[in-house]
N, C-alpha and C positions, 0 to 999 in steps of 0.2 A: 559459541562465538566465532570459531573458525569458519562456520558456514557464512557468516556475515561478511567476512573479509573477502570471499571469493566472488560475492555478488557485485556487479556493475551498477552504477547509477541507472543505466538504461533498464536493467532487469527490475530494479526497485520501482521505477516509474510505471513499467508495464504492469507489475503486480498491483500498483495502486489503481491504475485504470480498470483492471479486471475486478478489483473489490468494489469499485464505485459502480460498475455495471451490474454485478451481482447484487449489490445493495439495492439498486433501482429495481431489479427484477423481482426481488422478494419483499419489497416494501409493503405491499397490501396484505401478504400472508403472514409475515412474522416481523413484528416491530422490533423484538430484541435482536433477531438476526440482521435486521436493517442497520441498526446502530452499531453492531459487532463489525460488520463489514465496512461501514463507514468510518469508524475509528481506526481499524487496521489499514484502511486505505490512506488516511491521513498521515498515519505513523510511517508507512512505507515511502510516502511522498516526502516527508520531512528527512527521513534517513537517507533517501537518494539525493536530496538537495544538499544535506551536509557532507555527504560523501563527495559529491561533485565539486563543492567549494574547497574540501580539503585536498583534493587531487591537483588543483591548479597551483 
């Protein structure tokens, strides 16, 4: 949990973008991997959003 506190909202946003790009790249090859990356990207985006709101 200490690792999460060191991440900035920008890092979480960039990680979510990378997950969305990776999901689109493997969409035709692995449908399970597509959904894993998609869900992980959404989770990272929501965590970044909540961290941004709490820092204000």
